BAFITOR-215627 format. One record per residue: residue in one letter; z negated, x, y of N, C-alpha, C in turn. Coordinates in steps of 0.05 Angstrom, whole numbers, padded with zeros to 5 digits, always signed. Example, Ala and Ser with C-alpha at 12.3 -4.5 7.8 and 13.67 -1.06 7.14 Angstrom:
a-00156+00264-00114-00156+00246-00090-00156+00264-00066 s-00142+00257-00045-00143+00273-00021-00157+00258+00001 
***
This chain:
x-00239-00249-00194-00219-00230-00191-00203-00227-00212 x-00179-00225-00207-00160-00220-00231-00157-00193-00228 x-00159-00181-00257-00152-00156-00260-00126-00148-00279 x-00117-00125-00271-00088-00120-00286-00090-00085-00288 x-00067-00078-00314-00072-00051-00321-00051-00037-00297 x-00062-00013-00291-00042+00001-00276-00025+00018-00290 x-00007+00002-00303+00024+00019-00315+00011+00038-00337 x+00014+00069-00344+00008+00079-00364-00021+00093-00359 x-00033+00088-00336-00052+00101-00327-00080+00092-00347 x-00074+00067-00356-00099+00050-00368-00122+00038-00354 x-00119+00049-00329-00141+00039-00304-00139+00006-00303 x-00159-00004-00308-00161-00042-00300-00166-00039-00273 x-00144-00049-00258-00158-00047-00226-00156-00081-00217 x-00173-00089-00198-00168-00111-00184-00144-00116-00177 x-00133-00134-00181-00105-00149-00174-00104-00144-00137 x-00125-00151-00123-00121-00147-00095-00146-00122-00092 x-00132-00097-00080-00145-00074-00075-00149-00072-00045 x-00158-00048-00035-00162-00041-00010-00147-00021+00003 x-00134-00029+00023-00112-00005+00039-00136+00005+00057 x-00135+00030+00062-00158+00042+00078-00140+00058+00100 x-00116+00051+00111-00105+00062+00134-00115+00050+00154 x-00122+00030+00152-00133+00007+00183-00155+00029+00187 x-00176+00029+00171-00207+00041+00177-00201+00076+00182 x-00178+00083+00177-00172+00114+00181-00168+00113+00212 x-00145+00099+00219-00132+00101+00248-00105+00090+00251 x-00089+00090+00275-00073+00075+00282-00066+00050+00283 x-00090+00031+00279-00093+00008+00279-00113+00002+00305 x-00113+00017+00317-00137+00005+00338-00159+00018+00332 x-00186+00018+00343-00205+00027+00342-00220+00011+00322 x-00232+00023+00300-00252+00013+00278-00270+00029+00279 x-00304+00015+00280-00324+00034+00284-00330+00039+00254 x-00348+00063+00251-00356+00072+00226-00375+00050+00214 x-00391+00037+00227-00406+00010+00216-00387-00012+00205 x-00364-00016+00220-00346-00039+00213-00332-00030+00185 x-00323-00002+00187-00308+00009+00164-00323+00008+00138 x-00351+00017+00143-00371+00021+00118-00374-00015+00110 x-00372-00030+00124-00380-00056+00121-00361-00070+00103 x-00334-00062+00114-00311-00069+00094-00314-00055+00070 x-00314-00036+00074-00315-00022+00044-00333-00029+00020 x-00360-00040+00031-00382-00052+00017-00377-00080+00011 x-00368-00092+00028-00354-00117+00017-00335-00122+00000 x-00316-00103-00007-00292-00091-00022-00310-00095-00045 x-00323-00079-00053-00340-00075-00072-00357-00101-00087 x-00364-00113-00066-00381-00138-00071-00362-00164-00080 x-00339-00156-00070-00316-00181-00074-00304-00177-00107 x-00313-00156-00118-00299-00150-00141-00273-00130-00138 x-00269-00119-00119-00243-00101-00117-00255-00074-00125 x-00235-00065-00142-00245-00041-00156-00218-00015-00148 x-00202-00023-00135-00177-00002-00127-00175+00000-00101 x-00185+00029-00087-00179+00032-00060-00157+00058-00057 x-00138+00052-00042-00118+00069-00030-00122+00077-00004 x-00124+00110+00000-00129+00119+00023-00100+00141+00024 x-00110+00160+00044-00088+00185+00051-00101+00202+00061 x-00093+00230+00063-00106+00253+00075-00101+00251+00116 x-00079+00234+00119-00069+00235+00143-00089+00203+00157 x-00097+00189+00143-00109+00167+00156-00130+00176+00173 x-00132+00187+00196-00150+00187+00213-00161+00223+00203 x-00142+00237+00199-00140+00264+00193-00169+00265+00169 x-00166+00247+00153-00185+00253+00124-00204+00230+00133 x-00210+00217+00155-00232+00197+00158-00237+00179+00142 x-00216+00162+00133-00217+00145+00106-00225+00155+00086 x-00217+00181+00077-00225+00190+00050-00254+00194+00049 x-00265+00206+00073-00290+00212+00076-00310+00185+00076 x-00300+00159+00084-00313+00135+00083-00314+00128+00055 x-00296+00132+00045-00297+00124+00013-00313+00141-00004 x-00316+00171+00007-00336+00187-00011-00363+00175+00002 x-00367+00164+00019-00396+00153+00025-00397+00135+00008 x-00374+00112+00006-00385+00089-00012-00393+00099-00036 x-00376+00119-00041-00385+00126-00076-00414+00136-00072 x-00422+00152-00057-00450+00158-00055-00469+00137-00056 x-00464+00114-00039-00482+00095-00037-00481+00074-00054 x-00460+00072-00075-00456+00051-00091-00453+00069-00117 x-00466+00088-00132-00462+00101-00161-00462+00089-00175 x-00470+00062-00179-00473+00045-00199-00436+00034-00210 x-00426+00036-00187-00400+00016-00183-00377+00036-00189 x-00360+00028-00211-00336+00045-00220-00314+00034-00212 x-00300+00049-00191-00273+00047-00174-00255+00067-00182 x-00229+00060-00175-00208+00077-00179-00198+00084-00145 x-00199+00108-00138-00190+00122-00114-00159+00131-00116 x-00142+00122-00100-00120+00134-00101-00110+00150-00069 x-00104+00170-00071-00098+00182-00040-00072+00193-00045 x-00065+00202-00019-00033+00210-00016-00033+00237-00001 x-00009+00254-00004-00003+00279+00002+00023+00288+00011 x+00026+00300+00032+00049+00311+00042+00049+00301+00074 x+00044+00287+00085+00049+00274+00108+00038+00293+00131 x+00017+00309+00124+00014+00335+00137+00028+00356+00144 x+00052+00355+00130+00069+00376+00139+00083+00370+00167 x+00086+00394+00180+00098+00391+00204+00116+00412+00209 x+00145+00408+00211+00155+00380+00206+00154+00369+00183 x+00156+00346+00180+00159+00332+00153+00185+00331+00143 x+00190+00354+00128+00218+00363+00116+00211+00371+00087 x+00240+00368+00079+00237+00370+00038+00229+00403+00039 x+00239+00415+00052+00233+00447+00042+00208+00456+00042 x+00190+00440+00064+00165+00445+00065+00146+00435+00039 x+00160+00412+00024+00147+00403+00004+00145+00425-00022 x+00128+00449-00018+00128+00472-00041+00100+00460-00057 x+00098+00470-00080+00079+00469-00094+00052+00476-00088 x+00059+00501-00073+00032+00516-00057+00020+00493-00039 x+00040+00484-00017+00026+00469+00004+00014+00439-00006 x+00029+00432-00024+00016+00403-00036-00011+00408-00053 x-00016+00433-00065-00041+00441-00079-00061+00444-00054 x-00055+00451-00031-00077+00461-00010-00085+00428+00002 x-00064+00410+00003-00072+00382+00011-00087+00367-00017 x-00082+00374-00039-00095+00364-00060-00130+00373-00060 x-00127+00398-00055-00156+00412-00049-00170+00398-00025 x-00159+00399-00005-00171+00384+00017-00179+00353+00010 x-00160+00342-00002-00172+00314-00006-00196+00310-00032 x-00195+00326-00050-00218+00333-00066-00242+00339-00055 x-00244+00355-00034-00270+00357-00018-00271+00336-00002 x-00255+00325+00014-00263+00295+00027-00276+00275+00015 x-00261+00274-00014-00266+00249-00030-00291+00257-00052 x-00298+00288-00045-00320+00293-00064-00320+00287-00091 x-00295+00295-00101-00284+00291-00129-00272+00310-00140 x-00279+00322-00162-00273+00345-00176-00241+00338-00182 x-00239+00316-00196-00210+00310-00203-00205+00280-00190 x-00179+00280-00175-00173+00257-00164-00160+00235-00190 x-00166+00211-00184-00159+00190-00199-00130+00188-00197 x-00116+00188-00175-00089+00182-00170-00078+00198-00147 x-00060+00213-00148-00048+00230-00122-00019+00216-00120 x-00016+00213-00102+00013+00200-00092+00026+00216-00073 x+00052+00223-00077+00064+00237-00055+00071+00213-00032 x+00067+00224-00008+00065+00206+00016+00090+00202+00028 x+00109+00186+00017+00136+00178+00030+00149+00201+00034 x+00157+00219+00015+00169+00248+00025+00200+00239+00030 x+00211+00259+00043+00238+00260+00055+00260+00249+00025 x+00282+00244+00027+00297+00240+00004+00302+00258-00016 x+00306+00283-00004+00314+00307-00018+00289+00314-00035 x+00270+00309-00035+00245+00319-00048+00244+00305-00082 x+00261+00283-00082+00267+00267-00109+00283+00284-00126 x+00296+00302-00111+00316+00324-00127+00305+00348-00129 x+00280+00350-00128+00266+00377-00133+00247+00381-00158 x+00259+00385-00178+00242+00375-00205+00217+00399-00204 x+00217+00418-00191+00201+00437-00193+00170+00427-00182 x+00177+00407-00162+00153+00402-00145+00140+00380-00170 x+00153+00368-00182+00145+00345-00200+00128+00360-00224 x+00141+00383-00236+00130+00402-00253+00108+00417-00246 x+00101+00418-00221+00079+00432-00209+00057+00411-00211 x+00067+00386-00203+00044+00362-00203+00034+00359-00232 x+00052+00368-00250+00041+00359-00287+00026+00385-00287 x+00025+00405-00276+00013+00433-00283-00014+00422-00267 x-00018+00408-00242-00042+00403-00229-00057+00381-00249 x-00043+00369-00263-00057+00344-00283-00071+00366-00305 x-00053+00384-00317-00063+00405-00332-00086+00413-00328 x-00089+00417-00304-00110+00440-00290-00135+00424-00280 x-00138+00397-00289-00152+00379-00278-00160+00375-00252 x-00139+00381-00234-00147+00372-00203-00136+00345-00199 x-00118+00329-00216-00107+00308-00218-00105+00297-00239 x-00115+00266-00248-00112+00254-00263-00085+00241-00275 x-00077+00229-00256-00052+00218-00255-00040+00223-00229 x-00014+00222-00229+00004+00218-00198+00027+00196-00196 x+00036+00196-00172+00054+00175-00170+00068+00181-00140 x+00083+00167-00129+00098+00167-00105+00094+00142-00089 x+00094+00145-00064+00098+00123-00044+00124+00131-00031 x+00133+00108-00035+00162+00106-00025+00173+00088-00001 x+00194+00096+00011+00204+00079+00028+00221+00054+00018 x+00242+00069+00001+00263+00055-00003+00266+00050-00043 x+00280+00027-00045+00285+00018-00076+00295+00041-00088 x+00316+00055-00077+00330+00078-00088+00312+00102-00089 x+00292+00107-00081+00274+00127-00077+00254+00124-00098 x+00247+00093-00104+00230+00091-00131+00247+00094-00155 x+00271+00082-00155+00289+00086-00181+00289+00117-00189 x+00291+00125-00164+00297+00161-00174+00270+00175-00188 x+00246+00168-00171+00224+00172-00180+00213+00176-00201 x+00222+00142-00214+00207+00140-00244+00226+00153-00267 x+00248+00168-00259+00261+00183-00277+00247+00205-00291 x+00226+00213-00275+00207+00237-00277+00184+00229-00295 x+00182+00234-00322+00163+00224-00337+00133+00223-00330 x+00130+00245-00307+00099+00243-00305+00092+00226-00283 x+00113+00210-00266+00107+00193-00248+00095+00169-00261 x+00069+00165-00256+00057+00137-00266+00055+00111-00249 x+00057+00116-00221+00056+00093-00205+00079+00096-00186 x+00087+00074-00173+00099+00072-00147+00088+00056-00129 x+00086+00063-00105+00073+00049-00085+00099+00036-00064 x+00099+00015-00059+00122+00006-00045+00123-00017-00030 x+00137-00025-00004+00130-00047+00013+00146-00069+00005 x+00130-00093-00003+00136-00115-00017+00125-00140-00005 x+00137-00160+00008+00119-00182+00017+00140-00202+00025 x+00133-00227+00031+00153-00248+00034+00174-00247+00061 x+00173-00220+00075+00195-00210+00092+00211-00185+00080 x+00202-00180+00055+00216-00155+00040+00217-00157+00009 x+00240-00173+00002+00242-00177-00027+00257-00162-00046 x+00271-00144-00041+00288-00127-00057+00273-00111-00081 x+00251-00107-00078+00239-00092-00099+00238-00109-00126 x+00239-00130-00118+00235-00151-00142+00260-00153-00159 x+00281-00144-00144+00306-00143-00165+00302-00119-00185 x+00321-00104-00178+00327-00084-00204+00302-00066-00207 x+00285-00053-00182+00262-00042-00188+00242-00045-00204 x+00235-00073-00207+00209-00084-00218+00219-00088-00247 x+00243-00096-00254+00254-00096-00282+00246-00065-00287 x+00253-00045-00283+00257-00014-00291+00224-00012-00291 x+00213-00014-00275+00181-00011-00272+00169-00019-00300 x+00176-00048-00303+00164-00057-00324+00175-00041-00350 x+00194-00035-00355+00206-00026-00378+00195+00002-00382 x+00192+00015-00361+00174+00039-00362+00146+00040-00367 x+00134+00019-00359+00108+00020-00358+00092+00033-00335 x+00101+00033-00309+00101+00039-00287+00084+00027-00273 x+00067+00034-00264+00047+00019-00245+00060+00012-00218 x+00057-00017-00209+00065-00018-00177+00041-00027-00160 x+00041-00011-00143+00022-00014-00120+00036-00024-00096 x+00034-00051-00084+00047-00059-00067+00033-00057-00034 x+00044-00041-00021+00031-00035+00011+00046-00060+00032 x+00032-00059+00059+00044-00068+00080+00048-00101+00065 x+00029-00117+00053+00035-00144+00045+00033-00164+00062 x+00018-00157+00085+00022-00182+00103+00039-00177+00125 x+00058-00153+00124+00078-00146+00147+00061-00136+00169 x+00047-00123+00170+00033-00110+00193+00013-00131+00203 x+00004-00154+00190-00010-00176+00204+00006-00201+00211 x+00035-00201+00219+00048-00220+00219+00041-00249+00205 x+00042-00236+00172+00039-00259+00156+00007-00272+00155 x-00012-00263+00172-00036-00273+00171-00041-00298+00186 x-00010-00301+00201-00007-00328+00220-00025-00330+00243 x-00036-00309+00248-00059-00306+00278-00040-00291+00302 x-00018-00280+00299-00001-00271+00320+00017-00296+00331 x+00018-00283+00356+00039-00302+00376+00057-00280+00395 x+00074-00293+00409+00095-00271+00424+00074-00260+00445 x+00055-00268+00447+00040-00261+00472+00012-00241+00459 x+00011-00234+00437-00009-00217+00425-00011-00190+00433 x-00028-00179+00444-00024-00154+00456-00039-00132+00432 x-00032-00108+00424-00042-00086+00411-00051-00059+00425 x-00068-00048+00414-00079-00026+00433-00054-00006+00429 x-00054+00017+00447-00042+00036+00454-00038+00049+00427 x-00060+00055+00414-00058+00075+00390-00054+00058+00361 x-00043+00033+00365-00039+00015+00346-00008+00022+00339 x+00001+00028+00319+00031+00032+00309+00044+00007+00314 x+00035-00015+00315+00050-00044+00328+00057-00040+00358 x+00045-00018+00373+00058-00019+00397+00074+00004+00399 x+00067+00032+00384+00080+00051+00387+00103+00056+00367 x+00104+00040+00353+00125+00046+00323+00143+00022+00317 x+00146+00008+00334+00165-00018+00336+00192-00010+00334 x+00207+00015+00340+00230+00021+00336+00227+00045+00317 x+00210+00055+00305+00210+00078+00287+00207+00104+00305 x+00194+00100+00328+00188+00128+00344+00169+00145+00331 x+00154+00134+00310+00130+00158+00302+00134+00159+00272 x+00147+00139+00258+00148+00140+00225+00167+00122+00222 x+00173+00118+00193+00198+00096+00189+00187+00070+00198 x+00206+00056+00210+00203+00028+00224+00200+00008+00204 x+00204+00014+00183+00195-00005+00159+00174-00010+00150 x+00152+00007+00162+00115+00003+00160+00110-00012+00180 x+00125-00020+00201+00112-00036+00222+00131-00065+00221 x+00115-00082+00213+00122-00107+00212+00145-00113+00192 x+00146-00091+00174+00166-00085+00152+00195-00090+00155 x+00196-00075+00186+00223-00070+00197+00236-00095+00203 x+00224-00118+00207+00236-00143+00213+00224-00146+00250 x+00247-00150+00265+00235-00149+00290+00218-00169+00295 x+00199-00161+00313+00168-00173+00320+00174-00212+00319 x+00192-00212+00340+00198-00243+00351+00206-00257+00326 x+00227-00247+00307+00242-00254+00280+00222-00256+00261 x+00200-00236+00254+00178-00249+00239+00163-00267+00244 x+00151-00272+00271+00138-00297+00284+00156-00320+00272 x+00179-00320+00282+00198-00344+00268+00198-00350+00243 x+00201-00332+00222+00194-00333+00196+00170-00344+00188 x+00147-00329+00197+00119-00342+00196+00114-00374+00207 x+00127-00385+00223+00128-00410+00231+00143-00427+00212 x+00161-00417+00197+00171-00436+00172+00158-00435+00147 x+00140-00408+00147+00124-00406+00121+00097-00427+00126 x+00086-00432+00148+00059-00445+00151+00061-00466+00136 x+00077-00489+00137+00079-00510+00126+00078-00514+00094 x+00086-00490+00082+00082-00484+00054+00056-00486+00050 x+00041-00471+00062+00009-00467+00051-00007-00488+00043 x-00019-00487+00020-00038-00512+00015-00064-00513+00029 x-00075-00533+00033-00099-00542+00051-00118-00520+00033 x-00136-00509+00048-00157-00488+00037-00151-00463+00028 x-00122-00456+00037-00115-00433+00028-00103-00418+00059 x-00112-00399+00060-00103-00381+00090-00077-00372+00091 x-00067-00366+00113-00040-00357+00109-00040-00324+00099 x-00061-00311+00098-00063-00281+00083-00067-00286+00057 x-00078-00302+00047-00084-00306+00015-00059-00318+00006 x-00043-00339+00017-00014-00344+00012+00003-00322+00004 x+00003-00310+00021+00022-00284+00024+00014-00270+00002 x-00014-00258-00001-00018-00244-00028-00011-00256-00053 x-00018-00287-00051-00017-00294-00077+00010-00301-00085 x+00034-00300-00060+00060-00291-00067+00069-00272-00086 x+00061-00247-00072+00063-00219-00077+00054-00218-00116 x+00023-00231-00118+00019-00230-00145+00034-00253-00169 x+00050-00268-00156+00068-00281-00172+00084-00270-00187 x+00093-00244-00176+00108-00227-00193+00090-00209-00214 x+00098-00216-00235+00080-00202-00260+00085-00162-00262 x+00103-00160-00243+00107-00129-00247+00085-00114-00229 x+00076-00128-00210+00057-00117-00188+00030-00112-00210 x+00021-00091-00203-00005-00085-00212-00029-00089-00196 x-00027-00086-00171-00046-00090-00151-00035-00087-00122 x-00046-00101-00102-00036-00102-00080-00056-00090-00056 x-00050-00079-00033-00072-00063-00020-00071-00075+00008 x-00078-00101+00020-00079-00106+00043-00101-00089+00053 x-00103-00087+00089-00119-00067+00097-00140-00089+00109 x-00164-00080+00111-00190-00095+00129-00206-00080+00147 x-00206-00091+00165-00216-00072+00187-00247-00079+00194 x-00255-00100+00176-00283-00116+00177-00287-00132+00152 x-00306-00135+00145-00320-00147+00124-00307-00176+00118 x-00302-00191+00141-00288-00223+00145-00258-00217+00132 x-00245-00202+00144-00219-00195+00131-00222-00185+00102 x-00234-00171+00090-00236-00164+00068-00242-00188+00046 x-00263-00202+00053-00270-00225+00041-00243-00247+00035 x-00235-00248+00060-00209-00266+00062-00189-00260+00044 x-00186-00231+00038-00166-00224+00023-00170-00225-00004 x-00193-00213-00011-00201-00214-00037-00203-00240-00053 x-00205-00263-00033-00200-00289-00052-00182-00297-00060 x-00158-00285-00054-00133-00288-00063-00128-00277-00091 x-00150-00259-00097-00151-00252-00125-00158-00276-00152 x-00168-00299-00138-00175-00320-00156-00159-00342-00156 x-00132-00338-00137-00117-00355-00144-00087-00350-00165 x-00079-00370-00173-00058-00371-00190-00035-00366-00176 x-00007-00366-00194+00017-00360-00184+00024-00386-00167 x+00043-00379-00150+00057-00401-00132+00073-00415-00150 x+00083-00446-00141+00096-00455-00156+00128-00447-00156 x+00142-00459-00179+00170-00450-00173+00183-00457-00152 x+00175-00487-00138+00186-00491-00114+00177-00478-00088 x+00153-00468-00095+00145-00456-00064+00159-00426-00064 x+00163-00414-00089+00175-00389-00091+00206-00394-00078 x+00215-00416-00084+00245-00426-00075+00245-00421-00046 x+00227-00440-00035+00226-00441-00002+00218-00417+00008 x+00202-00397-00005+00199-00377+00010+00229-00360+00015 x+00240-00361-00013+00265-00343-00013+00285-00354+00008 x+00288-00382+00010+00304-00391+00030+00297-00373+00057 x+00269-00382+00067+00264-00371+00093+00267-00339+00093 x+00263-00326+00079+00273-00296+00075+00302-00292+00079 x+00319-00308+00063+00354-00307+00068+00358-00313+00092 x+00348-00330+00110+00351-00336+00137+00340-00319+00157 x+00319-00315+00151+00307-00293+00176+00303-00261+00168 x+00293-00255+00150+00288-00228+00143+00313-00207+00130 x+00325-00224+00108+00345-00208+00097+00367-00190+00114 x+00379-00206+00139+00397-00192+00153+00386-00163+00160 x+00361-00165+00163+00348-00137+00176+00338-00117+00160 x+00330-00123+00132+00324-00106+00118+00331-00100+00091 x+00345-00123+00078+00352-00124+00050+00368-00099+00040 x+00389-00089+00055+00406-00066+00044+00394-00040+00057 x+00378-00044+00079+00364-00022+00091+00344-00006+00074 x+00325-00023+00061+00308-00010+00044+00309-00013+00011 
***
């Protein structure tokens, strides 16, 4: 496993991390035994960065990670969680210091951590980025020992660029994959210049880039790939990266011939992301131990060749760019 420094935090984290959305909810049923097996396989595979949120199964994934920490006390891991999406309605005026502190305290209880390693605002509405008092309140929570570092999980590149104007924002979490290229332009340059850690989510485009899906693939009713295809529940960019499902499958058909023998499509997709030096860690989800093991192996692979990168860029330009590039 390759390890990289997470921005100014100084944390040395695995280049392939663990995204805990899938074991929390809205990805179909995942049993407790499968969730814990996935988490333990992550540790066994050298993964040291775990990303969760208070809304994943209403704290379910946070509590699973607390159980992992109890079961594996000898293992040093970094846990990042998120706050804000519990607000109902999810509007900027409700993003008050008092509300966020309540969420932070709940996550501290769920995770059984006196001080959270990394707290991220969870895709807040655009107006929140123009509320310096909220970021000052996060600085205060750092000073009071509730949070060690904080960052923002964003939907759009413009939000990321605005967030890193605040000196206390140490990390940005953003969607970036073979069907979403725009962060690698201006934002990555600015993140490197400011030593901001970059956490990449939705790396497999909700599973399309695993190469396992077809036009007839069916998803459970409680899976966001069923109920959020048009953004009915949250930002549509979180589901198949905002690319229409059938178009994403066509792009995957073009990517498939580029994948070297002995490398799985998921590993190739993660390898592409990690070929960008600005990326600190990528957080694919894992619903079982097998998926986690496959993902973790990408941390042993080197960067793609210049020719492979160029071919992926051409596929992106042809299939995905018209749908996503200017939108996010």
